[in-house]
TORKOLKE-928358 format. One record per atom (N, C-alpha, C, CB): x, y, z; atom name; chain; residue number from 1. Coordinates in nm, 3 decimals, decimal comma. Each point is the difference from the previous one (the first is absolute). Glycine has a CB too. Layout:
BEGIN
SITE        u        v        w  site  unit  pos
SITE        X        Y        Z    CA     A  NUM
...
//
This chain:
BEGIN
SITE        u        v        w  site  unit  pos
SITE   12,247    3,545  -17,664     N     A    1
SITE    0,001   -0,125    0,101    CA     A    1
SITE    0,041    0,092    0,185     C     A    1
SITE    0,127   -0,237   -0,259    CB     A    1
SITE   -0,156    0,168    0,322     N     A    2
SITE    0,062    0,036    0,127    CA     A    2
SITE    0,127   -0,043    0,043     C     A    2
SITE   -0,201    0,009    0,049    CB     A    2
SITE    0,236    0,072    0,040     N     A    3
SITE    0,111    0,008    0,018    CA     A    3
SITE   -0,003   -0,064    0,231     C     A    3
SITE    0,052    0,253   -0,305    CB     A    3
SITE    0,032   -0,278    0,323     N     A    4
SITE    0,078   -0,049    0,173    CA     A    4
SITE    0,036    0,153   -0,028     C     A    4
SITE    0,135   -0,313    0,061    CB     A    4
SITE   -0,189    0,368    0,058     N     A    5
SITE    0,078    0,140    0,088    CA     A    5
SITE    0,128   -0,069    0,096     C     A    5
SITE   -0,267    0,164    0,039    CB     A    5
SITE    0,401   -0,156   -0,023     N     A    6
SITE    0,102   -0,080    0,019    CA     A    6
SITE    0,048    0,161    0,120     C     A    6
SITE    0,059   -0,228   -0,294    CB     A    6
SITE   -0,123    0,217    0,440     N     A    7
SITE    0,036    0,125    0,104    CA     A    7
SITE    0,110   -0,064    0,045     C     A    7
SITE   -0,221    0,114    0,082    CB     A    7
SITE    0,333   -0,076   -0,077     N     A    8
SITE    0,159   -0,032    0,060    CA     A    8
SITE    0,078    0,093   -0,043     C     A    8
SITE   -0,006   -0,229    0,000    CB     A    8
SITE    0,117    0,245    0,096     N     A    9
SITE    0,103    0,152    0,005    CA     A    9
SITE    0,149   -0,064   -0,037     C     A    9
SITE   -0,139    0,158    0,231    CB     A    9
SITE    0,129   -0,289   -0,183     N     A   10
SITE    0,114   -0,048   -0,063    CA     A   10
SITE    0,038   -0,022   -0,103     C     A   10
SITE   -0,014   -0,048    0,126    CB     A   10
SITE    0,137    0,109   -0,229     N     A   11
SITE   -0,024   -0,062   -0,135    CA     A   11
SITE    0,011   -0,103   -0,012     C     A   11
SITE    0,046    0,133   -0,075    CB     A   11
SITE    0,070   -0,217    0,086     N     A   12
SITE    0,035   -0,130    0,017    CA     A   12
SITE   -0,119   -0,101   -0,005     C     A   12
SITE    0,190    0,091    0,128    CB     A   12
SITE   -0,305   -0,054   -0,003     N     A   13
SITE   -0,077   -0,087   -0,011    CA     A   13
SITE   -0,133   -0,020   -0,085     C     A   13
SITE    0,120    0,011    0,183    CB     A   13
SITE   -0,112    0,173   -0,227     N     A   14
SITE   -0,095   -0,012   -0,113    CA     A   14
SITE    0,010   -0,039   -0,123     C     A   14
SITE   -0,053    0,128    0,103    CB     A   14
SITE    0,205   -0,134   -0,139     N     A   15
SITE    0,078   -0,028   -0,103    CA     A   15
SITE   -0,037   -0,142   -0,030     C     A   15
SITE    0,181    0,168    0,058    CB     A   15
SITE   -0,146   -0,252    0,053     N     A   16
SITE   -0,058   -0,107   -0,001    CA     A   16
SITE   -0,100   -0,121   -0,004     C     A   16
SITE    0,118    0,127    0,028    CB     A   16
SITE   -0,264   -0,008    0,039     N     A   17
SITE   -0,109   -0,027   -0,008    CA     A   17
SITE   -0,038    0,034   -0,153     C     A   17
SITE   -0,029    0,027    0,260    CB     A   17
SITE    0,069    0,041   -0,321     N     A   18
SITE   -0,010    0,060   -0,139    CA     A   18
SITE    0,004   -0,099   -0,102     C     A   18
SITE    0,105    0,196    0,074    CB     A   18
SITE   -0,009   -0,299   -0,065     N     A   19
SITE    0,033   -0,067   -0,100    CA     A   19
SITE   -0,050   -0,125    0,063     C     A   19
SITE    0,191    0,138   -0,110    CB     A   19
SITE   -0,235   -0,147    0,226     N     A   20
SITE   -0,130   -0,170    0,020    CA     A   20
SITE   -0,093    0,047   -0,053     C     A   20
SITE    0,022   -0,118    0,220    CB     A   20
SITE   -0,102    0,241   -0,184     N     A   21
SITE   -0,094    0,015   -0,084    CA     A   21
SITE   -0,012   -0,034   -0,143     C     A   21
SITE   -0,005    0,133    0,154    CB     A   21
SITE    0,093   -0,027   -0,177     N     A   22
SITE    0,003   -0,012   -0,188    CA     A   22
SITE    0,043   -0,144    0,010     C     A   22
SITE    0,093    0,262   -0,122    CB     A   22
SITE   -0,014   -0,319    0,134     N     A   23
SITE    0,004   -0,161   -0,009    CA     A   23
SITE   -0,143   -0,110   -0,056     C     A   23
SITE    0,175    0,068    0,217    CB     A   23
SITE   -0,245    0,022   -0,068     N     A   24
SITE   -0,164   -0,068   -0,043    CA     A   24
SITE   -0,093    0,076   -0,075     C     A   24
SITE    0,002   -0,107    0,200    CB     A   24
SITE    0,079    0,186   -0,291     N     A   25
SITE   -0,140    0,022   -0,083    CA     A   25
SITE   -0,032    0,136    0,083     C     A   25
SITE   -0,107   -0,280   -0,069    CB     A   25
SITE    0,114    0,319    0,164     N     A   26
SITE   -0,058    0,148    0,125    CA     A   26
SITE    0,063    0,118   -0,110     C     A   26
SITE    0,050   -0,108    0,334    CB     A   26
SITE   -0,159    0,220   -0,335     N     A   27
SITE    0,061    0,109   -0,005    CA     A   27
SITE    0,011    0,088    0,165     C     A   27
SITE   -0,089   -0,015   -0,282    CB     A   27
SITE    0,158    0,119    0,262     N     A   28
SITE    0,048    0,057    0,121    CA     A   28
SITE    0,000    0,127   -0,012     C     A   28
SITE    0,122   -0,166    0,050    CB     A   28
SITE   -0,161    0,283    0,062     N     A   29
SITE    0,016    0,137    0,037    CA     A   29
SITE    0,117   -0,006    0,100     C     A   29
SITE   -0,252    0,071   -0,038    CB     A   29
SITE    0,353   -0,027    0,063     N     A   30
SITE    0,082    0,076    0,089    CA     A   30
SITE   -0,022    0,135    0,084     C     A   30
SITE    0,114   -0,112   -0,153    CB     A   30
SITE   -0,139    0,056    0,304     N     A   31
SITE   -0,012    0,113    0,104    CA     A   31
SITE    0,123   -0,052    0,074     C     A   31
SITE   -0,277    0,065    0,022    CB     A   31
SITE    0,377    0,046    0,006     N     A   32
SITE    0,119    0,017    0,080    CA     A   32
SITE   -0,037    0,030    0,153     C     A   32
SITE    0,125    0,086   -0,216    CB     A   32
SITE   -0,226    0,033    0,191     N     A   33
SITE   -0,110    0,038    0,128    CA     A   33
SITE   -0,133   -0,069   -0,005     C     A   33
SITE    0,092    0,230    0,007    CB     A   33
SITE   -0,152   -0,140    0,127     N     A   34
SITE   -0,083   -0,012    0,051    CA     A   34
SITE   -0,118    0,089   -0,052     C     A   34
SITE    0,158   -0,084    0,160    CB     A   34
SITE   -0,088    0,250   -0,250     N     A   35
SITE   -0,071    0,059   -0,056    CA     A   35
SITE   -0,015   -0,007   -0,126     C     A   35
SITE    0,030    0,092    0,154    CB     A   35
SITE    0,071   -0,176   -0,197     N     A   36
SITE   -0,014   -0,028   -0,146    CA     A   36
SITE   -0,099   -0,139    0,007     C     A   36
SITE    0,264    0,115   -0,089    CB     A   36
SITE   -0,309   -0,224    0,144     N     A   37
SITE   -0,076   -0,038    0,013    CA     A   37
SITE   -0,135    0,058   -0,014     C     A   37
SITE    0,167   -0,094    0,085    CB     A   37
SITE   -0,209    0,190    0,028     N     A   38
SITE   -0,118    0,044    0,008    CA     A   38
SITE   -0,053    0,105   -0,141     C     A   38
SITE    0,056   -0,039    0,280    CB     A   38
SITE    0,055    0,102   -0,320     N     A   39
SITE    0,013    0,046   -0,158    CA     A   39
SITE   -0,101   -0,119   -0,064     C     A   39
SITE    0,290    0,111   -0,009    CB     A   39
SITE   -0,175   -0,212   -0,036     N     A   40
SITE   -0,083   -0,137   -0,084    CA     A   40
SITE   -0,169   -0,040    0,061     C     A   40
SITE    0,283   -0,129   -0,025    CB     A   40
SITE   -0,278    0,084    0,103     N     A   41
SITE   -0,119    0,005    0,081    CA     A   41
SITE   -0,105    0,069   -0,018     C     A   41
SITE    0,127   -0,041    0,120    CB     A   41
SITE   -0,135    0,163   -0,150     N     A   42
SITE   -0,084    0,121    0,044    CA     A   42
SITE    0,004    0,034   -0,177     C     A   42
SITE    0,078    0,101    0,317    CB     A   42
SITE   -0,016   -0,162   -0,407     N     A   43
SITE    0,031    0,017   -0,150    CA     A   43
SITE   -0,101   -0,050   -0,050     C     A   43
SITE    0,222   -0,011   -0,009    CB     A   43
SITE   -0,207   -0,031   -0,157     N     A   44
SITE   -0,105   -0,097   -0,055    CA     A   44
SITE    0,044   -0,117   -0,043     C     A   44
SITE   -0,113    0,164   -0,060    CB     A   44
SITE    0,263   -0,186    0,105     N     A   45
SITE    0,068   -0,108   -0,051    CA     A   45
SITE   -0,087   -0,158    0,043     C     A   45
SITE    0,247    0,173    0,023    CB     A   45
SITE   -0,241   -0,252   -0,116     N     A   46
SITE   -0,096   -0,101    0,034    CA     A   46
SITE    0,087   -0,125    0,096     C     A   46
SITE   -0,157    0,064   -0,249    CB     A   46
SITE    0,139   -0,112    0,341     N     A   47
SITE    0,120   -0,074    0,093    CA     A   47
SITE   -0,102   -0,132    0,033     C     A   47
SITE    0,168    0,239    0,138    CB     A   47
SITE   -0,115   -0,313   -0,114     N     A   48
SITE   -0,036   -0,105    0,031    CA     A   48
SITE    0,019   -0,096    0,154     C     A   48
SITE    0,028    0,052   -0,252    CB     A   48
SITE    0,099    0,000    0,258     N     A   49
SITE    0,019   -0,030    0,176    CA     A   49
SITE    0,114    0,145    0,032     C     A   49
SITE   -0,010   -0,354    0,015    CB     A   49
SITE    0,082    0,340    0,121     N     A   50
SITE    0,077    0,117    0,044    CA     A   50
SITE    0,063   -0,088    0,092     C     A   50
SITE   -0,137    0,227   -0,034    CB     A   50
SITE    0,267   -0,227    0,021     N     A   51
SITE    0,090   -0,055    0,106    CA     A   51
SITE    0,058    0,116    0,083     C     A   51
SITE    0,061   -0,202   -0,146    CB     A   51
SITE   -0,044    0,183    0,273     N     A   52
SITE   -0,023    0,159    0,098    CA     A   52
SITE    0,128   -0,092    0,054     C     A   52
SITE   -0,312    0,153    0,079    CB     A   52
SITE    0,442   -0,057   -0,042     N     A   53
SITE    0,115   -0,058    0,130    CA     A   53
SITE   -0,081    0,155    0,093     C     A   53
SITE    0,338   -0,147   -0,146    CB     A   53
SITE   -0,297    0,060    0,270     N     A   54
SITE   -0,060    0,120    0,095    CA     A   54
SITE    0,134    0,079    0,062     C     A   54
SITE   -0,240   -0,151    0,080    CB     A   54
SITE    0,317    0,114   -0,113     N     A   55
SITE    0,134    0,131    0,022    CA     A   55
SITE    0,041    0,091   -0,082     C     A   55
SITE    0,087   -0,135    0,100    CB     A   55
SITE   -0,173    0,204   -0,175     N     A   56
SITE    0,001    0,093   -0,062    CA     A   56
SITE    0,108    0,140    0,009     C     A   56
SITE   -0,220   -0,124    0,009    CB     A   56
SITE    0,266    0,244   -0,040     N     A   57
SITE    0,072    0,045    0,057    CA     A   57
SITE   -0,096    0,128    0,055     C     A   57
SITE    0,216   -0,116   -0,132    CB     A   57
SITE   -0,305    0,143    0,031     N     A   58
SITE   -0,100    0,150    0,051    CA     A   58
SITE   -0,124   -0,028    0,045     C     A   58
SITE    0,085    0,138   -0,164    CB     A   58
SITE   -0,112   -0,242    0,176     N     A   59
SITE   -0,118   -0,067    0,033    CA     A   59
SITE   -0,034   -0,126    0,062     C     A   59
SITE   -0,015    0,119   -0,150    CB     A   59
SITE   -0,071   -0,193    0,228     N     A   60
SITE    0,025   -0,134    0,015    CA     A   60
SITE   -0,121   -0,090   -0,071     C     A   60
SITE    0,137    0,063    0,227    CB     A   60
SITE   -0,061   -0,181   -0,249     N     A   61
SITE   -0,085   -0,041   -0,142    CA     A   61
SITE   -0,151   -0,038    0,060     C     A   61
SITE    0,229   -0,119   -0,156    CB     A   61
SITE   -0,246    0,117    0,295     N     A   62
SITE   -0,129   -0,005    0,039    CA     A   62
SITE   -0,096    0,103   -0,072     C     A   62
SITE    0,096   -0,087    0,214    CB     A   62
SITE   -0,023    0,204   -0,235     N     A   63
SITE   -0,137    0,108   -0,008    CA     A   63
SITE    0,031   -0,010   -0,134     C     A   63
SITE   -0,040    0,185    0,213    CB     A   63
SITE    0,117   -0,214   -0,356     N     A   64
SITE   -0,023   -0,052   -0,106    CA     A   64
SITE   -0,113   -0,143   -0,033     C     A   64
SITE    0,238    0,127    0,005    CB     A   64
SITE   -0,251   -0,220    0,112     N     A   65
SITE   -0,068   -0,127   -0,003    CA     A   65
SITE   -0,174    0,041    0,023     C     A   65
SITE    0,246   -0,146    0,107    CB     A   65
SITE   -0,238    0,298   -0,021     N     A   66
SITE   -0,119    0,044    0,054    CA     A   66
SITE   -0,050    0,101   -0,152     C     A   66
SITE    0,081   -0,011    0,322    CB     A   66
SITE    0,009    0,066   -0,380     N     A   67
SITE   -0,036    0,100   -0,132    CA     A   67
SITE   -0,061   -0,131   -0,087     C     A   67
SITE    0,224    0,230   -0,005    CB     A   67
SITE   -0,133   -0,328   -0,026     N     A   68
SITE   -0,074   -0,120   -0,091    CA     A   68
SITE   -0,154   -0,043    0,028     C     A   68
SITE    0,237   -0,095   -0,006    CB     A   68
SITE   -0,212    0,036    0,107     N     A   69
SITE   -0,121   -0,032    0,015    CA     A   69
SITE   -0,135    0,120    0,006     C     A   69
SITE    0,151   -0,195    0,109    CB     A   69
SITE   -0,130    0,296   -0,108     N     A   70
SITE   -0,113    0,112    0,024    CA     A   70
SITE    0,013    0,026   -0,185     C     A   70
SITE    0,040    0,145    0,325    CB     A   70
SITE    0,033   -0,142   -0,403     N     A   71
SITE   -0,016    0,050   -0,116    CA     A   71
SITE    0,009   -0,086   -0,101     C     A   71
SITE    0,064    0,177    0,083    CB     A   71
SITE    0,017   -0,328   -0,066     N     A   72
SITE   -0,063   -0,097   -0,071    CA     A   72
SITE   -0,035   -0,145    0,083     C     A   72
SITE    0,127    0,124   -0,202    CB     A   72
SITE   -0,261   -0,113    0,224     N     A   73
SITE   -0,046   -0,040    0,033    CA     A   73
SITE   -0,020   -0,187   -0,027     C     A   73
SITE   -0,037    0,276    0,016    CB     A   73
SITE    0,067   -0,409    0,077     N     A   74
SITE    0,016   -0,070   -0,083    CA     A   74
SITE    0,118   -0,088   -0,058     C     A   74
SITE   -0,153    0,146    0,002    CB     A   74
SITE    0,220   -0,012   -0,015     N     A   75
SITE    0,140   -0,061   -0,091    CA     A   75
SITE    0,082   -0,087    0,133     C     A   75
SITE    0,047    0,251   -0,214    CB     A   75
SITE    0,008   -0,334    0,172     N     A   76
SITE    0,079   -0,063    0,075    CA     A   76
SITE    0,180    0,084    0,052     C     A   76
SITE   -0,178   -0,219   -0,141    CB     A   76
SITE    0,147    0,209    0,267     N     A   77
SITE    0,137    0,079    0,083    CA     A   77
SITE    0,115   -0,056    0,027     C     A   77
SITE   -0,139    0,099    0,102    CB     A   77
SITE    0,238   -0,157   -0,090     N     A   78
SITE    0,101   -0,030    0,057    CA     A   78
SITE    0,076    0,034    0,079     C     A   78
SITE   -0,035   -0,047   -0,123    CB     A   78
SITE    0,040    0,025    0,297     N     A   79
SITE    0,043    0,072    0,034    CA     A   79
SITE    0,170   -0,034    0,042     C     A   79
SITE   -0,262    0,070    0,034    CB     A   79
SITE    0,402   -0,029   -0,049     N     A   80
SITE    0,123   -0,108    0,007    CA     A   80
SITE    0,091    0,118    0,101     C     A   80
SITE   -0,002   -0,173   -0,293    CB     A   80
SITE    0,025    0,085    0,407     N     A   81
SITE    0,050    0,038    0,122    CA     A   81
SITE    0,121   -0,077    0,052     C     A   81
SITE   -0,225    0,070    0,039    CB     A   81
SITE    0,292   -0,032    0,030     N     A   82
SITE    0,085   -0,135    0,099    CA     A   82
SITE   -0,077   -0,012    0,135     C     A   82
SITE    0,267    0,055   -0,085    CB     A   82
SITE   -0,373    0,061    0,095     N     A   83
SITE   -0,062    0,078    0,135    CA     A   83
SITE   -0,104   -0,079   -0,021     C     A   83
SITE    0,073    0,255    0,032    CB     A   83
SITE   -0,156   -0,307    0,119     N     A   84
SITE   -0,157   -0,042    0,022    CA     A   84
SITE   -0,050    0,086   -0,071     C     A   84
SITE   -0,019   -0,084    0,212    CB     A   84
SITE   -0,061    0,069   -0,297     N     A   85
SITE   -0,179    0,055   -0,032    CA     A   85
SITE   -0,074    0,062    0,131     C     A   85
SITE   -0,042   -0,215   -0,179    CB     A   85
SITE   -0,002    0,347    0,207     N     A   86
SITE   -0,018    0,045    0,134    CA     A   86
SITE   -0,088   -0,088    0,032     C     A   86
SITE    0,048    0,226   -0,006    CB     A   86
SITE   -0,093   -0,189    0,182     N     A   87
SITE   -0,103   -0,135    0,046    CA     A   87
SITE   -0,175    0,074   -0,047     C     A   87
SITE    0,193   -0,114    0,279    CB     A   87
SITE   -0,237    0,028   -0,262     N     A   88
SITE   -0,162    0,011   -0,005    CA     A   88
SITE   -0,026   -0,100   -0,114     C     A   88
SITE   -0,042    0,266    0,076    CB     A   88
SITE   -0,104   -0,205   -0,160     N     A   89
SITE   -0,075   -0,037   -0,117    CA     A   89
SITE    0,051   -0,029   -0,111     C     A   89
SITE   -0,124    0,107    0,080    CB     A   89
SITE    0,170   -0,180   -0,182     N     A   90
SITE    0,077   -0,030   -0,125    CA     A   90
SITE   -0,088    0,109   -0,046     C     A   90
SITE    0,092   -0,270   -0,035    CB     A   90
SITE   -0,011    0,341   -0,043     N     A   91
SITE   -0,093    0,112   -0,128    CA     A   91
SITE   -0,031   -0,123   -0,136     C     A   91
SITE    0,176    0,304    0,051    CB     A   91
SITE   -0,296   -0,279   -0,083     N     A   92
SITE   -0,046   -0,076   -0,149    CA     A   92
SITE    0,097    0,025   -0,078     C     A   92
SITE   -0,233    0,022   -0,001    CB     A   92
SITE    0,264   -0,109   -0,072     N     A   93
SITE    0,033   -0,008   -0,127    CA     A   93
SITE    0,189    0,047    0,012     C     A   93
SITE   -0,307    0,065   -0,108    CB     A   93
SITE    0,355   -0,117    0,222     N     A   94
SITE    0,135    0,093    0,048    CA     A   94
SITE    0,057   -0,156    0,009     C     A   94
SITE   -0,060    0,285    0,166    CB     A   94
SITE    0,161   -0,286   -0,216     N     A   95
SITE    0,085   -0,126    0,010    CA     A   95
SITE    0,130   -0,020    0,060     C     A   95
SITE   -0,110   -0,019   -0,171    CB     A   95
SITE    0,137   -0,024    0,262     N     A   96
SITE    0,152    0,011    0,045    CA     A   96
SITE    0,091   -0,103   -0,072     C     A   96
SITE   -0,077    0,076    0,233    CB     A   96
SITE    0,188    0,008   -0,279     N     A   97
SITE    0,121   -0,098   -0,040    CA     A   97
SITE    0,104    0,013    0,071     C     A   97
SITE   -0,054   -0,001   -0,201    CB     A   97
SITE    0,143   -0,057    0,293     N     A   98
SITE    0,103    0,086    0,100    CA     A   98
SITE    0,178   -0,016   -0,065     C     A   98
SITE   -0,192   -0,070    0,256    CB     A   98
SITE    0,238    0,144   -0,241     N     A   99
SITE    0,114    0,041   -0,024    CA     A   99
SITE    0,081   -0,114    0,089     C     A   99
SITE   -0,066    0,269   -0,055    CB     A   99
SITE    0,205   -0,312    0,050     N     A  100
SITE    0,018   -0,017   -0,160    CA     A  100
SITE   -0,055   -0,124   -0,092     C     A  100
SITE    0,203    0,121    0,068    CB     A  100
SITE   -0,244   -0,042   -0,195     N     A  101
SITE   -0,102   -0,116   -0,085    CA     A  101
SITE    0,122    0,041   -0,120     C     A  101
SITE   -0,349    0,002    0,078    CB     A  101
SITE    0,289   -0,142   -0,163     N     A  102
SITE    0,056   -0,035   -0,110    CA     A  102
SITE   -0,065    0,128   -0,140     C     A  102
SITE    0,021   -0,305    0,125    CB     A  102
SITE    0,016    0,277   -0,220     N     A  103
SITE   -0,096    0,143   -0,057    CA     A  103
SITE   -0,053   -0,117   -0,088     C     A  103
SITE    0,140    0,293   -0,007    CB     A  103
SITE   -0,073   -0,408   -0,065     N     A  104
SITE   -0,134   -0,091   -0,058    CA     A  104
SITE   -0,102   -0,056    0,038     C     A  104
SITE    0,119   -0,028   -0,082    CB     A  104
SITE   -0,092    0,010    0,233     N     A  105
SITE   -0,117   -0,043    0,076    CA     A  105
SITE   -0,130    0,114    0,004     C     A  105
SITE    0,186   -0,145    0,148    CB     A  105
SITE   -0,131    0,273   -0,111     N     A  106
SITE   -0,071    0,143   -0,013    CA     A  106
SITE   -0,091    0,019   -0,106     C     A  106
SITE    0,186    0,090    0,089    CB     A  106
SITE   -0,147   -0,084   -0,259     N     A  107
SITE   -0,014   -0,019   -0,075    CA     A  107
SITE   -0,072   -0,102   -0,067     C     A  107
SITE    0,141    0,121    0,059    CB     A  107
SITE   -0,137   -0,229    0,005     N     A  108
SITE   -0,089   -0,101   -0,022    CA     A  108
SITE   -0,177    0,022    0,097     C     A  108
SITE    0,276   -0,164   -0,049    CB     A  108
SITE   -0,207    0,213    0,154     N     A  109
SITE   -0,142    0,017    0,115    CA     A  109
SITE   -0,059    0,118   -0,078     C     A  109
SITE    0,097   -0,069    0,276    CB     A  109
SITE   -0,041    0,170   -0,326     N     A  110
SITE   -0,061    0,096   -0,063    CA     A  110
SITE   -0,080    0,007   -0,084     C     A  110
SITE    0,133    0,045    0,051    CB     A  110
SITE   -0,082   -0,125   -0,157     N     A  111
SITE   -0,046   -0,116   -0,128    CA     A  111
SITE   -0,124   -0,060    0,052     C     A  111
SITE    0,245   -0,078   -0,085    CB     A  111
SITE   -0,248    0,018    0,182     N     A  112
SITE   -0,139   -0,115    0,037    CA     A  112
SITE   -0,095    0,151    0,061     C     A  112
SITE    0,140   -0,326    0,113    CB     A  112
SITE   -0,098    0,392   -0,031     N     A  113
SITE   -0,142    0,076    0,029    CA     A  113
SITE   -0,053    0,080   -0,102     C     A  113
SITE    0,060    0,013    0,218    CB     A  113
SITE    0,025    0,006   -0,337     N     A  114
SITE   -0,072    0,091   -0,070    CA     A  114
SITE   -0,053   -0,130   -0,071     C     A  114
SITE    0,132    0,261   -0,013    CB     A  114
SITE   -0,115   -0,332   -0,049     N     A  115
SITE   -0,084   -0,134   -0,061    CA     A  115
SITE   -0,087   -0,016    0,067     C     A  115
SITE    0,145   -0,115   -0,078    CB     A  115
SITE   -0,171    0,091    0,239     N     A  116
SITE   -0,124   -0,010    0,029    CA     A  116
SITE   -0,128    0,081    0,051     C     A  116
SITE    0,144   -0,146    0,004    CB     A  116
SITE   -0,070    0,287   -0,033     N     A  117
SITE   -0,097    0,119   -0,046    CA     A  117
SITE   -0,071   -0,001   -0,159     C     A  117
SITE    0,166    0,141    0,170    CB     A  117
SITE   -0,114   -0,254   -0,231     N     A  118
SITE   -0,084    0,040   -0,112    CA     A  118
SITE   -0,080   -0,097   -0,076     C     A  118
SITE    0,158    0,158   -0,013    CB     A  118
SITE   -0,195   -0,245    0,183     N     A  119
SITE   -0,100   -0,087   -0,034    CA     A  119
SITE    0,057   -0,124    0,040     C     A  119
SITE   -0,099    0,130   -0,182    CB     A  119
SITE    0,008   -0,249    0,172     N     A  120
SITE    0,040   -0,148    0,091    CA     A  120
SITE    0,096   -0,053   -0,059     C     A  120
SITE   -0,204   -0,068    0,071    CB     A  120
SITE    0,314   -0,023   -0,030     N     A  121
SITE    0,155   -0,030   -0,043    CA     A  121
SITE   -0,104   -0,114   -0,040     C     A  121
SITE    0,269    0,097    0,156    CB     A  121
//
């Protein structure tokens, strides 16, 4: 079974998102730091999507997004931030979900991206 990699340093936000993902039947892997996320991305764990907070304590979430695009091409990446995405061309496969957000709406959005990747809806 594939999982959603949740890269979020704030424990309470992570806990609420984990509950919301579980409520709609999605499995998850937690990564409270960028390095923890990189370890998962370069490892063997099957992933269906990644949710990345941009404000991580040890590195920018943008670094995690770049690694995800490189190591897991084609996997949906959801960039979560209260700040605007950097200027320039949008990165293919990266979806912006602005903060503040509803954990339920974010979970449903992730599920819809995963479903789209499995074939025609």
